[in-house]
N, C-alpha and C positions, 0 to 999 in steps of 0.2 A: 657312200656318194650313186644313185642309181647310175647305168652307165659308167663304171667309172673303172677302172683296173687297172690297182697296182701289179705290175708285173714283174720290179725288183730293185734292192735298198744296193747302197753299199755304202759300209762304213770300217773303222779299221780295227775296230772289230765281228768279226765274222759272221757271231754268237749271236748280235742284236741284228746283223745282212740277213741273218735266212733268222730271226725271230718273225721280223719287220715285209718280208717281204717272199715269194716263193723261188727264184733267182738270188744271187748275195755276190755280192761283190769285192772287194778288200781295196780297186785303185777304181776311179771315178773315168778314167780310158779309158779303161779296160771294159765300161759296162757299159758307157759312151759311143764306143765304136763296134761295141756285139750286141747289141738291140735296135728294135724301130721306133720310139716311144713319143709319143707326144709331145710330154713335158719332162721338165723332171720336178722337183722341190729340194728344196738344198735348206739344206736343216741341220746347219752348222754352225758352228760359234760365228761373228764373226772380219774375225780372218785373213777367214778362208774360206768368203762369201765371193772373193773378187775374182778368180785360179778361176774355183768352181762357176761361176760366171760368163768369164770367158769360153770355161769345155765347152760351158753346152751351145756360143753365141757360136761357137763358131764349124759347129759342129748343126743350128740353123735351129737349135730343139729352141719353145716356149721358157718358161719359166719364173716360177714360185717361188720370191727367199724370201727368209724371216726373216725381222728384225731386229734387233737392230741390222743396219744398211750397211754399218762397215768399221773402223775402228773409227776415219775422219773424215772431214768434207770428201779430199780428191779422190779417196779409192769411191768414194759413192759414187762420185760423178765419173770415173773412171768404165765404174758396172752401167751404166746407163747407159754411155755411148756408145761401151759394145752392143750393148743387145739393139738400141737405133741406128752403126753401121750393121748392124745382121740383118735387122727389119725379121726378128722375133718378138711376139710379144713377150715382156714383162711386166712382171707384180712385186708389188711387196707383199709379202702377206703382219698388215698391218689390219689384230684381228677385233682392237676395242670398239674401234670403229659402226659393230656390226650385234654394236652387244642387243637385243631388245626394246630392253627400256631406250639406252641414247638412239635407239634406230623412231621409238614412238615419240622416245622429245623431239626430235624435230620434224618426225611430221604434228605432233601438235603446235611449235612454235609455229610451220612456215599453215599452218592452219590461223597467227590468229590467238591461241589461245594465251599467248604472252602481248597481247598489246607487238609497241613496240623495242624488242630487246633492248637492254638494258648496262646488264652484268651480271657478271656467273660465276661459282667456286666448287669451281673440284681441288674434294683432301683426296688424300691417299691411306691407307691407312693398314698396317697388320705386323702382329707380333708375333714377328721372328729375325729381328735386328742386333738383337744383342747375344755378347761377347764372342769370347772362340771363337767357339761352332755355329755360326748366324747363318739365314738365308742355307736351311738342316737340304730344302731340295733342288739350290742350281749350288755350292760350296765355293765353283768357283771367283760367286760373286764379292767374294772375303777379297782377291785380289788383283781388283779392276780399278783400274786409279779415275777414271769414267762411272761410274758408282748413276745414285737416284734417276737423273734425269735422266742420263742415257741410257738405262735399261727401264726404267720404270714412268715417269713422268713424258716419255715421248708420247705414254699412251691419250693421255691426257691433252694433249700438244695438240695432236692429230683429230682426237673428235674434238677439240672447242673448235679447231680450223673447220673441218665437217659440218660444224652445226651452222659456224660465225661466218664462214667465210678467212681470204688469207690475212695472216701476223702481222702483220706490219711494222709492229719493235715487239720490243725483250728487254724486260729489266729482271737480273738471273739475282739470287743470296739463298749460300748456300755453305753446308760447313758439315763436322765428321762427329759427329761425336759416340760414337763405336769407337775407340781408341785402337782394336786389330784389327781394322781392315781399310784397305789402302782408300775406297774412294771416299765422295761428297755420301750422304747419308740421312741429311736433312735437307730442303729447298721449299725454296717458296721466289717461283716465282706472274709480279705480271707482267699481262698481258692486251696487245688493245690488236684490234680487228683492223680490216678496211675501209669499219663502216663507224666504225669506232664508241663497236662496243667491246668492252676488256673487262679485263677477268683477272679473280690467284688460280692458283693454280701450286695447294698448297702439298709438300708431299713429304715422309717419315716413316716408317717401318718397328713404330717400335709402341702400337697401343691399336687395338677391336674395335669395331665400330658395334659391331656382329657376331656373329658361330662361323666363317667361315663364308665371311661375307661373296657375293660372289662379282663386287664389282673391289672389292682391293680397298670397299671407302667412300664419299657420298658425293653430288652433283647440286648444285640450286642453279636455277635459270632467275630471274628478273625479265618482269616486263613489266609497260607503263599500263600495262593490261592486269596481271595476277605475278605468280609465281610458280614451276613448276620444282620437284622437288624428286631427286632417285635420291630413298632409302637404301643404307648396307647392304639393304635383302634383297633388295632390284626394281623393287613396288613403285608404280610414280603419281602423285601427290596433285595437285591443283589449285592452288591455296586450300592444300590441308589434306580435300578429299583424297584421296584412293581414287586416280581414275584405270588405274593397270597394275592387274597385277602379274609379281608372275608365278607362276609357278615350270619355266621349265626346271627342272633338275639334272636331264644329264647331260652331258654333251659338257664342252670349258665355258666357265663363264656365260651360262647366257647359250649355250650349243655357239658361241661366236666362229668358235675354231671352221665347223662346217658351214657357216656363215661367207665365212670367209671364200675358202676354197671352192663353194662352190658356186659363187663367183665370178672367181679367178674361171669357173670351169664354162659356164653361158658364155661370156664372153671372149673364148676362144673359140666358142660355134655360133656364136653369130659377130662378132670384131670390133661387136660395143665395146668402152670405153672403158676402160677399169678403172675404180678410183681410189686403190692409189697404185697406180701404174707406174713402169719408173722414174717418169719423167713429173707429172706430178705429184710423188713420194720425196720428189727428191725439201720442199719446201721441209715437208716436216722436217726432214735431217737438217738444212740451214738453221732454224726455226730452234734444234740442241746446240749447234755451234752455236747456236747467237747466245744458248744459254752462258754457256763454259766461259764468253768472247768474255761477257757482259758483269760474269765474276771480274775477271783479268782486270779489265777499264774498270767496277767498281761504278758504273754507268750504261743508262740506255742503251740497247741495239739495235738498229735494223736489216733483218733475214735477206730480205731481195736485197739489199743494198751492201753490204757485207759479202754476201754469201748467194749469189747471181749462180737464177736458175738457166 
């Protein structure tokens, strides 16, 4: 990224830190006290996010933090409150909404290509959930008590809110297909937005829709004037005709990580609101928590009532 310099890294494995940046640390406290930093990127497991965010906030350092935000609702709220009390910029790294095909869909919906939106469906698919060696790229998934909604479908929840506004209700159904893991690996979410648009988020990781699909699935958006589809390849179709071809071959899933981080840097420089800034992203976290509460109750849950932001 132009004009951005990665000057140091911290990891409990010093070799990983040395591989990532010119100066390496095994202590976050020591790194933050020794360096003059414009921001810190927290790219650890959720269990450590709150403590690390507090360290940065206490030193007045801006933060971008990976999702999932935290293991539970209260920790996520405490992270945001710590940043607000310190007066630091704070953003969650939610890159799905920055995938270029979804930015194109957003542009076309805003331009009226599907008329008044009515319904949508996200399908999440990947063939890596089988057996004792499931999720080889992220093997810790096997031990997580909350899995598919917490780790994967949060992306589609956030993207749906980006496209159609705040989510007003969620009904969830989930189960575990692979008996050798801890959490749910199959889920269906029925979602309704503030403008009455509703949709289905349908996920499991036992099938591929396309080899190395950059979406890990596909999506359809329907209105009274037309239909937009995002194929598993990333191409966008309008009323069955391809209107945007995915030619992005570098970076993570449409180079969405770069776009997310560039947005963070741009907002640091200009003071503009961050799309997934701490307080704003709590709405997405509330939807995830509402989905699990729906599973417990067997009923529809209103996120803003159960988990007020």
